[in-house]
C-alpha positions in Angstrom: 37.3 2.5 -74.2 37.4 4.6 -77.3 35.9 7.9 -77.4 35.7 10.9 -79.9 35.3 14.4 -79.2 34.5 16.4 -82.1 34.7 20.3 -82.0 36.0 21.1 -78.6 38.6 23.9 -77.3 41.8 22.8 -75.8 40.5 24.6 -72.8 37.8 22.2 -72.6 39.9 19.1 -72.5 40.8 18.5 -68.7 36.8 18.9 -67.7 35.8 16.6 -70.6 38.5 14.2 -69.7 37.5 14.2 -66.3 34.0 13.9 -67.1 34.8 10.7 -68.8 36.1 8.9 -65.6 40.0 9.4 -66.1 42.0 9.6 -63.5 44.8 12.3 -63.2 47.5 9.7 -62.8 46.0 7.3 -65.7 47.8 6.8 -69.1 45.8 7.3 -72.3 46.5 7.8 -75.7 45.5 11.0 -77.4 45.0 12.3 -80.9 44.7 15.5 -81.8 43.3 16.9 -84.9 42.9 20.6 -85.9 39.3 21.4 -87.1 40.9 24.7 -88.8 40.2 23.3 -92.1 36.5 22.7 -91.2 34.7 26.0 -92.9 31.7 25.5 -91.0 33.5 25.3 -87.5 35.6 27.9 -88.5 32.9 30.0 -89.2 31.1 28.8 -85.7 34.0 29.9 -83.7 34.0 33.6 -85.4 30.5 34.1 -85.0 30.6 32.8 -81.2 33.7 35.1 -80.5 31.9 38.1 -82.2 28.9 37.7 -80.1 30.8 37.3 -76.8 32.2 40.6 -78.3 28.8 42.4 -78.4 27.8 41.7 -82.1 24.1 41.3 -82.2 21.9 40.3 -85.1 20.8 44.0 -85.5 24.6 45.3 -85.6 25.2 42.8 -88.2 22.3 43.8 -90.3 23.6 47.3 -90.0 26.9 46.3 -91.3 25.7 44.4 -94.0 23.2 47.0 -95.3 23.7 48.0 -98.9 24.1 51.6 -98.8 24.6 52.0 -102.6 
């Protein structure tokens, strides 16, 4: 079986591997490719982290307001 998982965090790996039906002692091949070079992925992670830390659309609009 070959499965491609995209835009996942390292912390999600154990559950995803288990959900695919692999046993803890099963040997598999794993290729990891950083998505840091993907601008959209990077921006999505930044946005998610900002929301987790309390950034709302209203606060963002205030921060971006042109006060010149």
